[in-house]
N, C-alpha and C positions, 0 to 999 in steps of 0.2 A: 751253777749257771742256769738260767731259765730262758725259755722261748719268749722273746719280747713281742712276738706277734700273736701270742695266745690271748684270748679275751679274758681279762681278769679285773678284779676290783681289790682295793686295799685301803689302808689307813696310814696317814703320816703322823707319827708320834715319836718325838725324840726320847731316847732312853732316860734323860734327866727329868722328863715330865711324868714319869711313872709314879704311882704312889709308893709308900714305904716309910719306915720309921726313922730313917737315918739322914733326913734332910734333903736328899736328892734322889731321883730315880736311878736305879742301878740294875745289874744282871741278877738280882735276887728273886725271891718267890713271886713278886708282883709282875715281873717280866714274863714268867711262865703262865701266870694267870691271864695276862693280856693275850698271849697266844691262844689260850683256850677261848677267850672272849671273841677273838677274831674268827676262829673256826665256827663258833656258834652263830656268828653274824654273817657267815658265808663269804668271808674275805680270804684272799690267798696271797696278799702282799702286805708286809709290814715295812714301811719306809722310815729310815732313821736319818737324822742330820749327821754331820761328821762326828765320829767317835774318838777323834784325837783330843789331846789335852786342851783345855780352854786357855785363852790368852787374854790380852787387854780387853776390857769391857765384858769379860766372861764369855767371849765369843769362841765357838769352835772353829771359826774360819781364820783365827789368828793364833795358830798353835805353835808350840815350841818344837813340834815334830810332825812331819808328814807321815810317819810310819807308826808312831807309838799310840797306845790307847789311853783314854782318860782315866787317871787313878780314881776319879769320883765315881766311875761306873763299876768299880770292883765291889761286889756285894760282900757284906761282912758275915752273913749267915753261913756261907760255905767255909769261911775261915774258922768260925766258932765250931762248926761240925767237925772240921779236921783236927781240932784240938790245939790250934796255934794261937787262938785269940779267946780271951775270956768274954763272957756276955757283955757287950758294950754298955756303959752307963751314959745315958743321954745327958746333955748339959741342962742346967736349970731351966725348967719350962719346956724342954723338948724343942722340936723344930716345927715350923709352919708347914702344914700339909698342903697348902695351896700355892706356895712359892718357894723358890730356892734362895736362901740367904747365903750367898757365896762367902761373904766375909766371915760368917760363923761356921759354915759347913766345911770349907776347905781345910782349915787347920785341924778341926776335930777329926775329920776322916783320915787325914794324913797321919795323925797321931795313932789312930786305930790300926792303920796299915803298918806303921813302924812296930807296934806291939805284935802284930801278926808275923812280921818278918823275924822278930826276935824269937817268937814261939816256934817258927819253922826251923830256925837254927838249932833250937834246943830239942825239938821233938820229932822232926820229920824222919820218916823211915827211909831205908835205902831206895825203895821204889820211887818215892816222892822226890828224893834228891836226884836220882838218875833221870827222872822225867824232866825236871827243871833244867838239868845240865844239858840234856839232849835238845830241848827247845832253845836254850840260849845259844848253843852251837849252830843250830839251824838258822836262827835269826841274827847271827852276829854281824851281818853286813850292815845293819842299821842299829842294832841294839847296843853294840859296844860304844859307838860314838854318842848315842842318846844317853846312856847311863853315865858316861864320863861327863857329858855336858851338864846333866842335872846335878851331879856331885859338885861340879865346879860352880854352878849357879848357886847352890846352897852355901858353899864356902864363901861366895862373894855377896851374900845377902840379897840375891835377886838382881844384882847389877847386870846390865846387858853385856854380852861377851866382848864387845869392842872396847869396853872399859877395863877388862882384865889385864893382867900383866902381859907385856909384849910377847914373852916366850909362850904363854898360853894362847893369846890371840893368834899367834902365828903357828901354833901347834908344833913347836919344836920337840923332836922325839924325846930328848932328855927330860923336858918339863912334863910331858905326858906320862913317861915311865914313873917319874916321881909321884905324880898324882895317883897313878894306879896303885902304887905301894901305900901311900899315906891315906888314901880315901877308899880303900878296898871295901870297907863295910858299907859305906854310903853307896858305892857303885852297885854292890850286891843288893842293896835294898831296892833300888830302882829296877834292877833286873827282876827281882822277885815280884814286884808290883805288876810288871808287864807280863810275866808268866801267868799270874793270877788272872789278869785281864783276858788274855787270849784263851786260857782254859775255860773261863766262865762264858765268854762269848761263843766259843765252840760248842759248849753244852747247850746253850740257848738256841743257837742256830740249828743244831741237830734235832732238838725238840720241835722247833717250828717246822723244819723240813719234813720230819716224820709225819706231821699233820697237814702236809701239803700247803704250808705257808712259806713263801719265799721272802728272803730278807733283801731289801734294797738299801744300799748305802749312799754316801754322798762324798764326792772327791773335790775339794776346793782346788781351783786352778793354781793359786799362788801360795807361797809359804811366808811365814813371818820372818822379818829381819833377825829378831832375837830367836833363833831356832838352832837346834842341833844340825839341821840340814845345811843352813847357811854357814855355820861355824866350821863344819867338817869339810865342806867343798865350796869355799867362797869364790873360786874361779868360775863356778857355774852361774854366777849372778853378776849383774852390772854394778860393781862396787869400785870405789877409788882406792888409793893406796892406804887410806885409814879405815878401810872396810865399810865406808858409808855409801849408800846407794847414790848413783849419779842421776838415775831416773827411777820413778816409782809408778805403781799401777793405779788405775782408777777408771772412771768412765766420763765422757764429755758432758757438757751442759745439755739439758733437755727440758721438756715441759715440766718434769718433776723437780728440777733443781737448776737454777740459772748459773750456779757455780760448778755444776757437775759433782762428782764424788772423787775425792782424793783418798784412796785406800791406804797408800803408803807402803805397800809391800814392795820389796825389791823385785826387779824384773829379771827374767832369765837371760843369760847369754846363750841365745839359741844356736849361734854358730859353734860355740864350744860343745854344747850338748849334741849337735849333729855330728861333730867330729868323733864323738864317742858312741855314735849310733843310738843315742837317746837311752843309754843303759839305766840312768837314774829313773827316768819315767817308766821304763819297763819294769824295774824293780818295784816301783811304787804301785803300779797297776797289779802286779803279781801279788803283792801284799794285800791289796784291797780284795782280790778274788779269794784269798785265804779266809776272809771274814764274812763276805756277803755273796749273794747269788747274782746280783746286778748292782750297778751304781749309776747315779746321776753325776755328770761332770758339770760342775759349777762354771758359769761364765764361759760357755763353750765358744762364743764368738772370739774370745781371746786367742784361740788356736788358729784362727784365720787371719785376724789382725787385732792388735791391742792398742789401747790408748796409753801412750808414753808421756808421762808428766815430768818435767824437770824437777829434781828433788828440792830445788830452791823455791819452787812455786808453792804458795800456801793453798792454792785452789787447783782445780782440774782444768781451768780455762786455757792455760797455756800449753796444753798437751797437743799431741799429733798422733795420727794413725800410723802404725808400723806393721808391715806384713809379718806373719808368723808362719813357721814351717809345719802347719798342721798335718798336711798329707804325708810328708816324710815321717813325721812323728808317729802317726797311727799305723803307717805301714811297718815301721820298725817294731812297734808293739805287737802287731799281728804276726810278724815273722817269728817272734819268740813265743807268743802265747796263743796264737790262733785267734779266731773271731771272739771279740770281747763284748759282753753284754752291757753296753753303755747307753744311757739316756742323755741326750744333749740338752742342756739348759740353754735354749736358743731364744732367750727373751731380750728385750731392749732393742737397740739399733741393729737390726739384722740386714746385712747386705748380701748380694748374690753370692759372694765368695763363701760366706758362712753356710748358706743353703747348699751350695755345691759340695762343700766339705762334709756336711752332715749326711747328705744323700749318697755321696760316693761310698761311704762306709756303712750305709744302711742304719744309721743311728736314729731311733725315734726322737722327735722333738717334743716340746711341751706346749700345751694350750691352757690358758688361764681364763676361766669363765667370767670372772669379775671384769676383765678387760673388754669383754665382747659387747658391752652395751653403750660404749662411747661413740658409736657411729650408727650405721644402718644395717640392714639385713645381710650385707655383703661382708661384714667384718669377719676376719679369719679366725677369731676366737669364738665364734658362735658355732654350736655343735653341728648344725646342718651343713657347715662348710668344711668339716674335718675330712682328712683321709684316715686310713687305719694306722699309719705309722706314727703314732703320737701317744702321749700320756696326757690326760685331761685332769685338771684340778679345779675346784671352785676357787681356790687361792692356795698359795704356798705359805711357808713360815715367814716369808717377807711381806705378805699381804695382811690386811685386816681380816678378821673372821667374816663369814658371809653375812651374819647378822649385823656386825659392825659396818661392813661395806654398805649395806642397805641404809643404815642410820645416817651415814655421812655422804652418800652419793648425791650428785645433782638430781633435781627433780626429773629432768628428761630421761636420765639413765634409769631411775627407779620405775618410771612409767613403762619404759621399754622392757625392763627386766620383769616387771609384773605381768605384762602381756605375754612375753615369751615363755616364762616359767609357770604361768598360772599360779603365782604365789605372791605373798605379801610379807609384811614385817615379821609376822609370827612364824612363817614357814619357808622363808626364802632359802634357808639352808637345805631343806629337803627338796625344794625346787631345783637348786643347783646340783645336788647329788643325783636326783632323778635324771636331769638333762645330761649330765656327764655319763651316767650309766647307759642311757639310751642312745648315745652317740656311737659311731662306728669306730672310735678310737680303741686301739688294742687294750689299753689300760686306763682305768679311772681310779684316782686316788684322792682321798678326802682327809683333810686335817681332822684330828680327833675333836678339836674345838667346834668344827662344823657339824660333826655327827651329834654332838651334844647341844647344838644350837646356842652357843655362847656368844656374848657380845664383845666389844672392843677391849674390855678390861682383861680379856684372856688372850690377847694377841701375843705371839711369840717374839717377834722382832720388828723393829722399825729401821729399815736400812738407812745408813748414813749417820746413825747415832750410836753412842757408846753408853753402856751402863743403863741406869734407870730400870725400867721394867723388862728390858730385853733378856731373853733366854731364861727367865725365872719361872715360867708357868708350869704348874703341875695340876693334874686332876686327882680327884679322890673317888674311890669306888662309890661312895654315897651319891655322887653327882650322876652316876651312870644309870642305875636302875635297869629294868628289863626292856623298856620301850625302844631306846635308840638302837640297840642291837637287833631287835626284832624287825623294826622298820627297815634298817639297812639291809638285813638279810632278804626281806621281801623284794626290795628294789633291785638288789643285785641278782636275785634269782630270776625275776621277771625279765631282766635285760640280758640274760644269758651269761652273767658273770659269776654266779654263785650256784650252789646246788639247788636244782629245781624242787627237791623235796621240801625246801623251806617254805614253798607256797602252800604246803599242806595237801598236795595232790600228786599223783604219779604223772610221769611225762606222757603216758598214754591216755590220760583222762581227757 
């Protein structure tokens, strides 16, 4: 855990965006190299997007598990070093270093992991087997259902769980015992992958923490309908007798979308969760804190009130606001875990109840610089209007890059931004980074794309869309060079967010 009031700076870069030879960023050598780069650039936070398995549209926000880690992030080099996996042969032509081709990468990497699991079965020593068994026992409260779910999904060729046989949909004990016997090897494979994920993440986090770099994660508020969580505990969600959602999640129409956004996630049965003192949520937060030092809670306003859309509605227009038990939920979590280092993603339509909930628990909110130039000097997202209890970003993974924003912003906003930031098309990214660093916000975090001054072609995600160029961006070390880290270090040091020595003089000079 970290002190969220300490003045810090950091970089937002998803694990999958790291360089590496195997088609997608992972916990391998380039992740450790990136920690070293952060340290040299005077940064003390590395923010990730959700590290759970990807779902529809390759999104980490539509995962098959709220607890599991993405198999794609398991680095192959440690498996080779352990002797469980032969040196992988890349497919014809290798992989694109600038983007993730999920259609090619996913089957290839899963095949490598299956080979590694077979190698583990043949070659693992007693210490390795004991370590995995102990971890599986410790994580059994979610791991057993997840591994069983994945084995059944494989057996059903990816069909959603509500199309499985009735006895498996309904989790009849005899059917589950039969699956445990008949698909033991497949179940063990998915447990092996999760053990590797956790072991590698733990090693990377320890390396970062030893160098005074904290890891910030991301906790999506909702889970996917096709998920181990929903299959294992369907009574915790608003589903009908056929396990179909009666209402789904989304956000109402606004200036950005006249139809709103219909996300389609099943909504929680908050009354049932409250009757259990929110133990599922407490377990989920405890799991997050095993992996990161702090985390952003996505769509925080949904804990005060959420937009409930009839499942039969094709858009979000017909939804309604429903109160959520946010205060009771976070009180239950704190009773079990103590004060939790949460950053509230308090963007969008924020009403007084959301602000009251955020401030009651002392959660820092978020400020997006790109949003600050659509009004006048009183805009809440302009740095001179901040308080300290917030995290400021030029933009997040859901926004265009700073350079891309400038290219597409209305002329009045560009004029305002140019005057405010003393910047233009060629250096607006540094103008935003400098303004964020010089603000009183406790933390300032910058997408790696903005540190590199990249345009819209390098955007990470366009909300409300699936597939396409979403989630595929990767950087290459050749794109970085020495200058971005040097300048970032100078700005961070001059604003009290990085080592003063980076300015090339002593603090007494």
